C-alpha positions in Angstrom: -25.6 -10.8 11.3 -27.7 -8.1 9.8 -28.3 -8.0 6.0 -25.9 -5.0 5.5 -23.2 -6.9 7.5 -23.7 -10.0 5.4 -23.7 -8.1 2.2 -20.4 -6.4 3.2 -18.8 -9.7 4.1 -19.9 -11.2 0.7 -18.6 -8.1 -1.1 -15.3 -8.2 0.6 -14.9 -11.9 -0.2 -15.7 -11.2 -3.9 -13.0 -8.6 -3.9 -10.5 -10.9 -2.3 -11.4 -13.7 -4.8 -10.9 -11.3 -7.7 -7.6 -10.1 -6.4 -6.5 -13.7 -5.8 -7.6 -14.8 -9.3 -5.6 -11.9 -10.9 -2.5 -12.3 -8.7 -3.1 -9.0 -7.0 -3.5 -7.1 -10.2 -5.9 -4.3 -9.5 -6.8 -3.6 -13.1 -7.7 -7.3 -13.7 -9.8 -7.4 -10.5 -11.6 -4.2 -11.5 -12.3 -5.5 -14.9 -13.6 -8.8 -13.6 -15.9 -7.1 -11.1 -17.1 -4.4 -13.4 -16.8 -1.5 -10.9 -15.2 1.9 -11.3 -11.6 2.3 -10.1 -12.5 4.8 -7.4 -15.3 2.5 -6.1 -12.9 -0.4 -6.0 -10.3 1.5 -4.0 -12.9 2.9 -1.6 -14.0 -0.7 -0.9 -10.4 -1.9 -0.4 -10.1 0.8 2.2 -13.5 0.1 3.8 -12.7 -3.6 4.2 -9.0 -3.3 5.0 -7.9 -5.2 2.0 -4.4 -4.7 0.6 -4.0 -5.8 -3.0 -0.3 -6.3 -2.4 -1.1 -9.3 -0.1 -2.3 -11.2 -3.2 0.9 -10.6 -5.3 3.7 -13.1 -5.9 1.4 -16.0 -5.2 0.3 -14.6 -1.8 -3.0 -15.7 -0.3 -4.4 -13.1 2.1 -6.3 -15.8 4.0 -3.0 -17.3 5.2 -1.0 -14.0 5.7 -1.6 -11.5 8.5 -3.0 -8.2 7.3 -1.6 -5.0 8.8 -4.5 -3.0 7.5 -7.0 -5.3 9.2 -5.0 -5.1 12.4 -5.1 -1.3 12.2 -8.8 -1.3 11.4 -9.6 -3.5 14.5 -7.6 -1.3 16.9 
């Protein structure tokens, strides 16, 4: 993978980890990552991540993501 691809994969994983650590709470994840709210939401869209997948004890690694499926289509 190219450097930009690897950086994107790492960034997406950091976002998923922050959402998981904060139970899908976007404010908590934003504070933990230290990024502006708009930037965070732009990255969620870019990587096809839905914060709702991490709520109620959810773990996006074990649940199918409709956003990811749409992104791959």
